[in-house]
Structure formats: structure tokens, C-alpha cells
N, C-alpha and C positions, 0 to 999 in steps of 0.2 A: 599519357603513359599507358593507360589501359589498352588503347588502340594499337600500341606498339608491342603489346604482349605482357605487360606487367600484371601480376596477380592482384586482384582487388583487395585481398587481405593485406598485402604489402603496402598498398596505397593507403588503406585504412590506418595501419600502424604509423606510416610516415606522416599522415595528417593529424594523428593523435585522436582519432575518433573512437569513442567507446562502443558505438553501435555501427554495424555495417550499413544499416539503413541511412545513416547520416552521410556516409561516404558515397553511397549510390546516387544521392542527389547530385553530386559533383562529377560523377563518372559515367554519364549516359553514353552508351556506344551508339554511333551513328547507324541508321538503317542501311546506308550505303555499304558500310563495312560488313554488316551482318549478311547482306545479300552477296557480297563478294566472297566471303568465306563459304557460304552455303553453295554457291555456284562452283567453287573450286573443289569442294570436298564431298558433296552429296553423291551417293553411289549410283543413282539412276543414269546420269550422263556418262559415267565411267563404263557402264555396261554397254552403252550404245556406241562409244568411241574408244576402241582399243588403244589408239595412239595417246589419247588423254590419260587413260588408265596407266599406260606404261610411263608416261611423263611424271605422274603423281607418285608412282611406285619408286621411280629413280630419285625423286626429291626426298622421299621418306628414308630410303637407304642412305643417301648422302647425309641427311640430318642425324641419323643413328650413328653413322661413322664419326661425325663431328662430335657427338655427345661422348662416344667412347674415347676419342682422342683427348677430350677435355678431362675426362676422368683419369686417364693415364697420366696426364700432365700434373694433376693435383695429387696423385698417389705418392709421388716422391720416391727417392732412392730406397731400394730394399723392399718395397711394397709392390706386390703384383696385383694388378686389377683384373677382375674376372671378365 
């Protein structure tokens, strides 16, 4: 779940753990995933590769638009989301 993006506090609550340390025992993130995220998001390669920077920027814009659409859907009738 954690590797799919779930918040560790949510997992803690779901498992019924009083202490976050207990949850951490069961939710160790793989080194492979950490390296993958680092490679995709670290700014150094983006400065060297404008195409990669443009691709990441487009992904961020798309995610932001999806987030705004989700908020508008949940706002309901008569409520205007900012």
C-alpha cells in the first residue's frame, strides 16, 4: 500500500497501531522504489535534459488538472470551487 502511495498514517490507523514505529516495521519501502523516485524527480538531470524537464512539467500540470476536476466533482451543485 505504501509503495502505491498510501499515507503511512492511514496504514497505521488501518492496522490499529498506537505507535508509528510499529507500523514502520511492516512498511519498509524498497530501495528500488526510492531510487526510481529519486531518478524521476531529482532536479540535477532535469537541468541537463530539457526534454525530461518538459515531460515532468507536463505530468505535474496533468495531475494538478485531475486534482481540480476531482474537487469540482465533489463540490456538488450550487458550490463553486476555487
